[in-house]
N, CA and C of each residue as an Amber inpcrd file, in Angstrom:
protein
   462
   0.8420000  -1.1830000   0.0000000   0.0000000   0.0000000   0.0000000
   0.8890000   1.2480000   0.0000000   0.4890000   2.2410000  -0.7440000
   1.2550000   3.4780000  -0.8880000   1.0330000   4.4010000   0.3200000
   2.0920000   5.0890000   0.7350000   1.9900000   6.0500000   1.8330000
   1.2170000   7.2820000   1.3480000   0.2580000   7.7060000   2.1460000
  -0.5580000   8.8710000   1.8110000  -0.3140000   9.9680000   2.8290000
  -0.4710000  11.2160000   2.3820000  -0.2790000  12.3720000   3.2560000
  -1.6440000  12.9120000   3.6500000  -1.7920000  13.2270000   4.9310000
  -3.0520000  13.7420000   5.4510000  -2.8330000  15.0300000   6.2250000
  -3.8670000  15.8420000   6.2420000  -3.9040000  17.0640000   7.0460000
  -5.0480000  16.9000000   8.0340000  -4.7920000  17.2000000   9.2840000
  -5.8750000  17.1320000  10.2620000  -5.9340000  18.4320000  11.0500000
  -7.1490000  18.8590000  11.3240000  -7.4020000  20.0130000  12.1810000
  -8.2220000  19.4710000  13.3390000  -7.6820000  19.6230000  14.5470000
  -8.3420000  19.0940000  15.7290000  -8.6280000  20.2500000  16.6760000
  -9.8580000  20.3310000  17.1310000 -10.2790000  21.3700000  18.0690000
 -10.2590000  20.7810000  19.4700000  -9.3980000  21.3510000  20.3270000
  -9.2310000  20.8430000  21.6860000  -9.9090000  21.7390000  22.7110000
 -10.3210000  21.1280000  23.8010000 -10.8750000  21.8310000  24.9490000
  -9.7760000  22.7020000  25.5570000 -10.0810000  23.9820000  25.7800000
  -9.0860000  24.9010000  26.3380000  -8.6650000  24.5390000  27.7540000
  -9.4950000  23.8180000  28.5000000  -9.1040000  23.4080000  29.8540000
  -7.8450000  22.5450000  29.7850000  -7.7600000  21.6620000  28.8180000
  -6.5780000  20.8180000  28.6300000  -5.3810000  21.6620000  28.2200000
  -5.5910000  22.6390000  27.3620000  -4.5090000  23.5070000  26.8950000
  -3.9740000  24.3480000  28.0500000  -4.8590000  24.8120000  28.9290000
  -4.4290000  25.6070000  30.0880000  -3.5590000  24.7820000  31.0410000
  -3.8810000  23.4940000  31.1880000  -3.0950000  22.6110000  32.0610000
  -1.6670000  22.4910000  31.5560000  -1.5170000  22.0830000  30.3040000
  -0.1880000  21.8440000  29.7550000  -0.3100000  21.7030000  28.2340000
   0.3650000  22.5880000  27.4980000   0.2730000  22.5670000  26.0450000
   0.8190000  21.2610000  25.4730000   1.9400000  20.7790000  26.0120000
   2.5360000  19.5470000  25.4720000   1.6110000  18.3480000  25.6740000
   0.9310000  18.3230000  26.7920000  -0.0370000  17.2470000  27.0570000
  -1.2180000  17.3470000  26.0820000  -1.6470000  18.5660000  25.8180000
  -2.7550000  18.7760000  24.8810000  -2.3610000  18.3300000  23.4760000
  -1.1670000  18.7270000  23.0590000  -0.6780000  18.3490000  21.7310000
  -0.5150000  16.8270000  21.6330000  -0.0850000  16.1940000  22.7300000
   0.0890000  14.7470000  22.7540000  -1.2380000  14.0140000  22.5860000
  -2.3360000  14.6550000  22.9590000  -3.6610000  14.0590000  22.7460000
  -3.8550000  13.7570000  21.2610000  -3.3480000  14.6360000  20.4240000
  -3.4680000  14.4600000  18.9730000  -2.3850000  13.5200000  18.4520000
  -1.1310000  13.8190000  18.7720000  -0.0190000  13.0500000  18.1960000
   0.0200000  11.6050000  18.6890000  -0.3070000  11.3730000  19.9500000
  -0.2820000   9.9940000  20.4750000  -1.3030000   9.1060000  19.7690000
  -2.4720000   9.6780000  19.4850000  -3.4930000   8.9010000  18.7620000
  -3.0070000   8.5490000  17.3640000  -2.3920000   9.5180000  16.6980000
  -1.9090000   9.2690000  15.3410000  -0.8300000   8.1870000  15.3240000
   0.1480000   8.3070000  16.2100000   1.2380000   7.3120000  16.2190000
   0.7490000   5.9440000  16.6820000  -0.2560000   5.9330000  17.5530000
  -0.8300000   4.6540000  18.0180000  -1.3450000   3.8170000  16.8510000
  -1.8670000   4.5000000  15.8230000  -2.4310000   3.7900000  14.6730000
  -1.5090000   3.8030000  13.4580000  -0.2070000   4.0160000  13.7020000
   0.7730000   3.8420000  12.6300000   1.1000000   5.0560000  11.8050000
   0.6520000   6.2320000  12.1920000   0.9540000   7.4470000  11.4330000
   2.3430000   7.9600000  11.7920000   2.9870000   8.5770000  10.8270000
   4.2540000   9.2770000  11.0600000   3.9650000  10.7660000  11.0020000
   4.2350000  11.4660000  12.0860000   3.9430000  12.8970000  12.1590000
   4.9710000  13.6590000  11.3310000   4.5000000  14.4940000  10.4070000
   5.3810000  15.3570000   9.6260000   5.5180000  16.6860000  10.3650000
   4.4040000  17.3270000  10.6610000   4.3880000  18.5470000  11.4710000
   3.1330000  18.5290000  12.3280000   3.2160000  19.1720000  13.4780000
   2.0550000  19.3200000  14.3440000   2.2710000  20.5780000  15.1640000
   1.2990000  21.4840000  15.1350000   1.4670000  22.7610000  15.8240000
   0.1310000  23.3500000  16.2410000   0.2170000  24.3190000  17.1370000
  -0.9570000  25.0800000  17.5520000  -1.3140000  26.0030000  16.3890000
  -2.5280000  25.9070000  15.9210000  -2.9630000  26.7390000  14.7960000
  -3.5390000  28.0510000  15.3040000  -4.5050000  27.9690000  16.2210000
  -5.1240000  29.1850000  16.7470000  -6.0350000  28.8380000  17.9070000
  -6.4120000  29.8540000  18.6580000  -7.3810000  29.7300000  19.7450000
  -8.5060000  30.6930000  19.3980000  -9.7300000  30.2270000  19.4220000
 -10.8580000  31.0600000  18.9580000 -12.0920000  30.8770000  19.8100000
 -12.9520000  31.8880000  19.7330000 -14.3040000  31.7820000  20.2610000
 -15.0840000  30.9570000  19.2470000 -15.8680000  30.0170000  19.7270000
 -16.6320000  29.1570000  18.8320000 -17.9370000  29.8410000  18.4280000
 -18.4250000  29.5470000  17.2600000 -19.6730000  30.1280000  16.7780000
 -20.8640000  29.6500000  17.6120000 -20.7490000  28.4540000  18.1600000
 -21.7880000  27.8910000  19.0210000 -21.1040000  26.9580000  20.0170000
 -21.7790000  26.6790000  21.1100000 -21.1890000  25.8140000  22.1280000
 -21.0080000  24.3900000  21.6120000 -19.8640000  23.8160000  21.9340000
 -19.5950000  22.4200000  21.6280000 -19.2090000  21.7590000  22.9480000
 -19.9620000  20.7440000  23.3360000 -19.7340000  20.0500000  24.6030000
 -19.6590000  21.0380000  25.7660000 -20.4950000  22.0770000  25.7130000
 -20.5630000  23.0600000  26.7820000 -19.4340000  24.0790000  26.7790000
 -18.6100000  24.0980000  25.7490000 -17.4660000  25.0090000  25.6730000
 -17.7370000  26.1280000  24.6820000 -17.2610000  27.3420000  25.0210000
 -17.4260000  28.5000000  24.1530000 -16.1750000  28.8180000  23.3410000
 -15.0290000  28.2830000  23.7750000 -13.7570000  28.5570000  23.1140000
 -13.0150000  27.2430000  22.9090000 -12.0670000  27.2430000  21.9570000
 -11.2700000  26.0500000  21.7230000  -9.9550000  26.4000000  21.0670000
  -9.0090000  25.4830000  21.1500000  -7.7000000  25.6540000  20.5190000
  -7.5820000  24.6570000  19.3750000  -7.2100000  25.1730000  18.2090000
  -7.0610000  24.3470000  17.0160000  -5.6250000  23.8540000  16.8950000
  -5.4680000  22.5750000  16.5860000  -4.1620000  21.9680000  16.3570000
  -4.1380000  21.4740000  14.9150000  -3.0990000  21.8870000  14.1720000
  -2.9440000  21.4920000  12.7700000  -1.8300000  20.4630000  12.6820000
  -2.1370000  19.3100000  12.0960000  -1.1460000  18.2330000  11.9470000
  -1.1050000  17.7590000  10.5000000   0.0940000  17.4770000  10.0510000
   0.2890000  16.7790000   8.7850000   0.9660000  15.4700000   9.1290000
   0.4890000  14.3870000   8.5490000   1.0560000  13.0770000   8.8550000
   0.9360000  12.1690000   7.6510000   1.7430000  11.1170000   7.6700000
   1.6710000  10.1090000   6.6180000   1.1540000   8.8200000   7.2340000
   0.4940000   8.0430000   6.4030000  -0.1080000   6.8080000   6.8730000
  -0.0760000   5.7900000   5.7420000   0.4030000   4.6060000   6.0410000
   0.4530000   3.5370000   5.0380000  -0.7810000   2.6580000   5.0940000
  -1.1380000   2.2230000   6.2880000  -2.2950000   1.3210000   6.4020000
  -3.5760000   2.1210000   6.6200000  -4.6570000   1.4910000   6.3400000
  -5.9490000   2.1740000   6.4200000  -6.5170000   2.0730000   7.8350000
  -6.0660000   2.9650000   8.7010000  -6.5570000   2.9930000  10.0850000
  -7.2760000   4.3100000  10.3790000  -7.7190000   4.9760000   9.3400000
  -8.3710000   6.2780000   9.5010000  -9.6420000   6.1750000  10.3400000
 -10.4130000   5.1360000  10.1690000 -11.6500000   4.9810000  10.9440000
 -11.3420000   4.8700000  12.4350000 -10.2730000   4.1770000  12.7730000
  -9.8930000   4.0350000  14.1850000  -9.4460000   5.3610000  14.7820000
  -8.6950000   6.1360000  14.0080000  -8.2470000   7.4590000  14.4740000
  -9.4500000   8.3560000  14.7280000 -10.3430000   8.4150000  13.7510000
 -11.5440000   9.2560000  13.8960000 -12.3780000   8.8230000  15.1050000
 -12.5290000   7.5310000  15.2630000 -13.3350000   6.9970000  16.3710000
 -12.7270000   7.3510000  17.7240000 -11.4140000   7.2360000  17.8420000
 -10.7620000   7.5660000  19.1160000 -10.9380000   9.0490000  19.4500000
 -10.8130000   9.9100000  18.4500000 -11.0190000  11.3470000  18.7100000
 -12.4720000  11.6450000  19.0640000 -13.4140000  10.9300000  18.4360000
 -14.8290000  11.1360000  18.7650000 -15.1320000  10.7550000  20.2100000
 -14.4590000   9.7410000  20.7220000 -14.6980000   9.2690000  22.0840000
 -13.9240000  10.0560000  23.1420000 -12.9410000  10.8260000  22.7320000
 -12.1230000  11.6010000  23.6640000 -12.8660000  12.8870000  24.0520000
 -13.1180000  13.0700000  25.3350000 -13.8630000  14.2430000  25.8210000
 -13.1170000  15.5490000  25.5970000 -11.8020000  15.5080000  25.4780000
 -10.9880000  16.7150000  25.2970000 -10.9370000  17.1690000  23.8420000
 -11.3380000  16.2830000  22.9230000 -11.3870000  16.6310000  21.5030000
 -12.8170000  17.0560000  21.1930000 -12.9770000  18.3380000  20.8580000
 -14.3190000  18.8490000  20.5760000 -14.7620000  18.5140000  19.1490000
 -13.8530000  18.6340000  18.1980000 -14.1330000  18.3080000  16.7930000
 -12.8250000  17.9290000  16.1170000 -12.9270000  17.2260000  15.0030000
 -11.7390000  16.9190000  14.2080000 -12.1290000  16.7860000  12.7440000
 -11.1560000  17.0560000  11.8990000 -11.3420000  16.9310000  10.4540000
 -10.0410000  16.3930000   9.8760000 -10.1410000  15.3960000   9.0290000
  -8.9580000  14.8240000   8.3850000  -9.1860000  14.8450000   6.8800000
  -8.2150000  15.3840000   6.1490000  -8.2830000  15.4520000   4.6970000
  -7.0210000  14.8470000   4.0930000  -7.1660000  14.2370000   2.9460000
  -5.9890000  13.7490000   2.2220000  -5.4600000  14.8990000   1.3750000
  -4.1470000  15.1000000   1.3900000  -3.5300000  16.1860000   0.6270000
  -2.4080000  15.6230000  -0.2290000  -2.0070000  16.3910000  -1.2180000
  -0.9270000  15.9640000  -2.1140000   0.4430000  16.1970000  -1.4940000
   0.5850000  17.3100000  -0.7450000   1.8790000  17.6200000  -0.1290000
   1.6810000  18.5260000   1.0710000   2.7010000  18.5980000   1.8970000
   2.6890000  19.4700000   3.0650000   3.1710000  20.8550000   2.6110000
   2.4110000  21.9220000   2.8910000   2.8630000  23.2630000   2.4930000
   4.2250000  23.6010000   3.1100000   5.0690000  24.2810000   2.3530000
   6.4160000  24.6210000   2.8210000   6.3660000  25.4720000   4.0880000
   5.4200000  26.3630000   4.1810000   5.3270000  27.2380000   5.3580000
   5.0090000  26.4530000   6.6230000   4.4020000  25.3090000   6.4610000
   4.0170000  24.5000000   7.6170000   5.2470000  24.0100000   8.3780000
   6.3010000  23.6540000   7.6620000   7.5420000  23.2190000   8.3090000
   8.1470000  24.3560000   9.1280000   8.1290000  25.5680000   8.5660000
   8.6850000  26.7350000   9.2580000   7.8870000  27.0560000  10.5180000
   6.5650000  27.0240000  10.4250000   5.7190000  27.3430000  11.5740000
   5.8660000  26.2970000  12.6800000   5.9520000  25.0340000  12.3090000
   6.1270000  23.9740000  13.3050000   7.5030000  24.0780000  13.9590000
   8.5210000  24.4070000  13.1750000   9.8730000  24.5490000  13.7220000
   9.9260000  25.7180000  14.7020000   9.2470000  26.8140000  14.3810000
   9.2170000  27.9760000  15.2800000   8.5750000  27.6090000  16.6110000
   7.5250000  26.8020000  16.5670000   6.8540000  26.3860000  17.8030000
   7.7340000  25.4580000  18.6330000   8.6120000  24.7110000  17.9880000
   9.4640000  23.7670000  18.7050000  10.7220000  24.4030000  19.2940000
  10.9710000  25.6920000  18.9900000  12.1170000  26.3800000  19.5790000
  11.9580000  26.4590000  21.0890000  13.0820000  26.4570000  21.7830000
  13.0650000  26.4750000  23.2520000  12.4600000  27.7610000  23.8130000
  12.5960000  28.8710000  23.1030000  12.0960000  30.1500000  23.6160000
  10.6290000  30.4190000  23.2470000   9.9860000  29.5000000  22.5180000
   8.5850000  29.6910000  22.1250000   7.6730000  29.4380000  23.3170000
   6.7540000  30.3650000  23.5490000   5.7780000  30.2190000  24.6240000
   4.3870000  30.2310000  24.0050000   3.6290000  29.2030000  24.2860000
   2.2590000  29.1340000  23.7770000   1.4060000  30.0730000  24.6250000
   0.7040000  31.0230000  23.9920000  -0.1410000  31.9260000  24.7710000
  -1.2510000  31.1590000  25.4850000  -1.4700000  31.5060000  26.7350000
  -2.5400000  30.8480000  27.5000000  -3.8840000  31.2860000  26.9360000
  -4.7970000  30.3560000  26.7530000  -6.1160000  30.7350000  26.2440000
  -6.8820000  31.5440000  27.2890000  -7.7110000  32.4760000  26.8360000
  -8.5180000  33.2520000  27.7750000  -9.6190000  32.3870000  28.3800000
 -10.2870000  32.9020000  29.4190000 -11.3990000  32.1400000  30.0050000
 -12.4800000  31.8580000  28.9670000 -13.1810000  30.7460000  29.1530000
 -14.2230000  30.3610000  28.2050000 -15.3510000  31.3790000  28.1230000
 -15.5840000  32.1210000  29.2020000 -16.6890000  33.0720000  29.2090000
 -16.2560000  34.4850000  28.8360000 -15.0360000  34.6430000  28.2980000
 -14.5490000  35.9600000  27.9100000 -15.4230000  36.5230000  26.7880000
 -15.8120000  37.7760000  26.9320000 -16.6190000  38.4380000  25.9160000
 -15.6720000  39.1670000  24.9790000 -15.7630000  38.8730000  23.7070000
 -14.9180000  39.5380000  22.7200000 -15.6580000  40.7350000  22.1640000
 -14.8950000  41.7720000  21.8640000 -15.4990000  42.9710000  21.2760000
 -15.9510000  42.6630000  19.8600000 -17.0880000  43.2380000  19.5090000
 -17.5810000  43.0870000  18.1410000 -16.6880000  43.9040000  17.2130000
 -16.4470000  43.3930000  16.0350000 -15.6590000  44.1480000  15.0700000
 -16.5070000  45.2960000  14.5470000 -15.9210000  46.5010000  14.5090000
 -16.7130000  47.6540000  14.0510000 -17.0240000  47.5580000  12.5570000
 -18.1530000  48.1170000  12.1930000 -18.5210000  48.1850000  10.7810000
 -17.6870000  49.3000000  10.1720000 -16.9990000  48.9830000   9.1050000
 -16.1030000  49.9560000   8.4990000 -16.8640000  50.7900000   7.4830000
 -16.8280000  52.1120000   7.6720000 -17.4290000  53.0780000   6.7530000
 -18.8140000  52.6700000   6.2580000 -19.8020000  52.6970000   7.1410000
 -21.1490000  52.3890000   6.6490000 -21.6060000  53.4640000   5.6660000
 -22.3990000  53.0670000   4.7040000 -22.8980000  53.9990000   3.6940000
 -24.0110000  54.8390000   4.3260000 -23.8740000  56.1770000   4.2990000
 -24.9480000  57.0180000   4.8530000 -26.2460000  56.7940000   4.0840000
 -27.3570000  56.8370000   4.7920000 -28.6550000  56.5700000   4.1750000
 -28.9830000  57.5330000   3.0480000 -28.5030000  58.7880000   3.1440000
 -28.8300000  59.7540000   2.0880000 -28.0480000  59.4940000   0.7980000
 -27.0840000  58.5950000   0.8200000 -26.3230000  58.2610000  -0.3840000
 -26.8360000  56.9950000  -1.0750000 -27.7950000  56.3210000  -0.4800000
 -28.3300000  55.1060000  -1.0840000 -29.3140000  55.5050000  -2.1750000
 -29.1120000  54.9860000  -3.3640000 -29.9490000  55.3290000  -4.5180000
 -31.1850000  54.4290000  -4.5310000 -32.3450000  55.0580000  -4.4110000
 -33.6070000  54.3380000  -4.4680000 -34.4100000  54.9290000  -5.6190000
 -34.8480000  54.1050000  -6.5630000 -35.6090000  54.6550000  -7.6960000
 -36.9490000  55.2130000  -7.2220000 -37.3660000  56.2730000  -7.8650000
 -38.6650000  56.8700000  -7.5600000 -39.7040000  56.1010000  -8.3660000
 -40.5260000  55.3370000  -7.6790000 -41.5020000  54.4870000  -8.3520000
 -42.6270000  55.3010000  -8.9890000 -42.7750000  56.5580000  -8.6280000
 -43.7870000  57.4130000  -9.2520000 -43.4090000  57.7570000 -10.6830000
 -42.1080000  57.6920000 -11.0020000 -41.6450000  58.0120000 -12.3500000
 -41.6560000  56.8020000 -13.2790000 -42.0000000  55.6390000 -12.7570000
 -41.9770000  54.4200000 -13.5580000 -43.3900000  54.1190000 -14.0480000
 -43.5090000  53.8750000 -15.3550000 -44.8060000  53.5150000 -15.9210000
 -44.9290000  51.9970000 -15.8230000 -45.7140000  51.5420000 -14.8720000
 -45.8670000  50.1090000 -14.6330000 -46.7050000  49.4110000 -15.7070000
 -47.4960000  50.1810000 -16.4710000 -48.3650000  49.5830000 -17.4880000
 -47.6400000  49.3670000 -18.8200000 -46.4960000  50.0260000 -19.0170000
 -45.7990000  49.8780000 -20.2990000 -45.0680000  48.5310000 -20.3030000
 -44.8630000  47.9990000 -21.5020000 -44.1860000  46.7180000 -21.6490000
 -42.7990000  46.9160000 -22.2300000 -42.1340000  47.9150000 -21.7650000
 -40.8140000  48.2510000 -22.3020000 -39.7730000  47.3320000 -21.8780000
């Protein structure tokens, strides 16, 4: 069987990330290696407010992993993440290659001086993004329907 390259995005519970980033990251990498995957890169992608609550959580940390896999154990990987309470969501896609920037970003995270920012509290209220330059109402063009002949078939 030919080795295939995969990209996975895993959404982790911030409580686990607050405890220990390496332990949180191991939640993803240990599952992959358990089922025969070779990790190419794995890094913290971002921490975000969720659009809706997932498992009672309002925020989560995304982990981006690229890995190779020879045997077909994808169903087992997905199932283990579904059963793990610390994994809120996951997505795995097959890709042709690992982006070059991904190696640089993962290497930067692995430097000794890199500090993973602590996620904010789950109930943190984020400011709404301001509307940029709204169009004043007097500049909106509205046709005058009194000037339109509705009976003509033009």
